[in-house]
N, C-alpha and C positions, 0 to 999 in steps of 0.2 A: 738509563731510566726512560720510561715511556713518556711521550709528549702529552702534556696535559692540555685539555681544551676548555675546561671550565675555570672560573675565576679562582676557586679554592685550589684546584690542582695546579694551576699556573703559579699561584702564590707559593705553594709548597715546593714546587720544582725550582722556582727562582731562589727561595730561601735556602734550600739544600745546596744549590750551586754556590751561592754567595758565602754561606758558612764554610763550605769546603775550601773556597779560595782565600777568604779574608777573616774567617773566624766569626764567632757569635758577636763578640763585643765590637768588632770592626764593621759590623753590618747594621745599618739603621733601618727602621721601618720604611722610610721613604726609598731606600735602596731596593728593598724587596718589592715595593709597589712599582717602582720604575722598571725593574727587571722583569716582573711578572705581567706588567701591562694591565693590572687590575685596578678598578676604581677603589678609592680609599674606603668607601662605604662597605664594600664587600669584605675588606680586611676585618673590620669591626663586627660584621655580621657573622663571618665564619670563625673568627678567633676573638671572642669577647674578652678573653683573659690576656690578650696582647702578645707581645713578642715571645715570651716564654712558651706559650701554647703553640705558636708557630714553630718555634725551635723544636719542641718535643715531637710534633707531627712531621716536620721535615727530616729530623734525625731518624725517626721510625721508617719513613719512606726510603731514605737513602740506605739505611741499614738493611732493609728487606731486599733492596735491589742487589746488594752485595751477597747476601745470604743465598738468594736465588741463583746468582751467577756461580757461586761455589757448588751448590747442589747440581746445577747443570753440568759443570765441569766433571763432577763425579760420574754422572749419568753417561757422559760422552766418552769417558776414558776406559781403557782396558786394564789399567793397573795403577797402583798407588803413585808410582813415579810420574806417569803421564798426567794423572789427576793434579798433583801438586805443581807440576810444570805449567799446566794450563792455568791454574789459579795465579801463579806468579807472573806469567806472561800477560794475562788479562789485566792485572793491576799495572804492570809496566806500560802496556799499550794505552790505558786510560790516562796515565800520567803524561806520557809523551804527546798524545793527541791534544791535551790541554795546554801544551807549551810549558809544562812544568808548573802550572798554576793550581792544579787540582790533584792533591795527593789523596790520602785517605778521606772519605766523606764524613768521618766521625772524629778523627784524632784531634783536629784543631779545636773543635768545640769541646771535646772531652777534657783536653788539657787546661782550657781556660775557665770552664764552668763546673766541672763535676764536684769540686769541693765547695762551691758556692750555691748551687741550685740542686735541690733534691730531685726536682722534676727532670732537669737536663742530665743530671748524674745518672738517674735511673734509665733514661733513654739511651745514653751512650754505653752504659754497662750492659744493658739488654742487647744492644746491637753486637758488641764484641762477643758476648756470651753465645749468641746465636751463630756467629761466624765460627767460633771455636768448636761449637757442637756440630756444625755442618761439616767442618773439616774432619772431626772425629768420626762422624757417620760415614764419610767417604772412605776413610782409612779402614774402618771396620768392614766396609763393603768389599774391600780387596784383601780381607783376611787378617788384618792386624788385630791382635788381642786388645780388649777394652782398656786395660791398664796402660799398655804401651800407646794406644791410640790417644788416650788422654794427654800423656806427656808430649807426644809428637804434635798433636793439634796446638797445644800451647806454644811449643817451640816454633812451629811453622808460622803461627799468627804473629808471634813476637818478632821473628826474623823478617817477615814481609813488612810489618809496620815500621820497623827500624829502617829497613832498606828504602821504603817509600819516603821517609823523612830525609834520609841522606840523598837520595836521588833528586828529590825536589830542591833541596838546599844546594847541591852541587850542579843542578841542571844537567844531569847526566844519568843515563840508564845503567851505568857500570855497577852501582850498588845493587840494582835489581838483578842484573846478570849473575852477580856473585851469590845473591840470596837464592836465586833459582838453583844454582849448583848445591847450595847448602840444603835446601828442602828436598832435593832429589836424594841426597845422602840420607836424610831423615826418613825418607819413604822406605828405605831398606828395612827399617824397624828391627834391627838386630841389637837388642839391649840385654844386658846382664840382669838376671833375676835378683 
């Protein structure tokens, strides 16, 4: 994610990071202020509806960063297998770089809020749907039929999300390595009609 220089951007970047690490409910407004280094007044100025509004914007920001990374991986790859390998390795690298503190930027908040908050549920659903669509677009770019690309995109996202959870829990990249092998198999796209 790009470095934010304004108080609103700093607040959102801090919130996205904290939600990723400790979840929405585990993050207090003062935690976001402390991490973002923004004055309390700017919080209420930029986010008059409070924490839920910050959550929605932070999830959208984090979700867009992942969507853009998936699109970039497709652009830089020569085939579907290379594309999916790049996506899996990027996620694994982010997790390892964080010391296993930061898995999926959406999952923690999605699990704890999507049934309770329509606003946050919409934000998390929207992020996952955009990622799935971007994976599908990448697969179609490399010649996979639309129906197959739909199925594979869902399977790939599910595989990687599950592997991120296991890798973070185990504090090991082994689940991500196995997921990488699985998504490379899915890239072959040989499915019965």
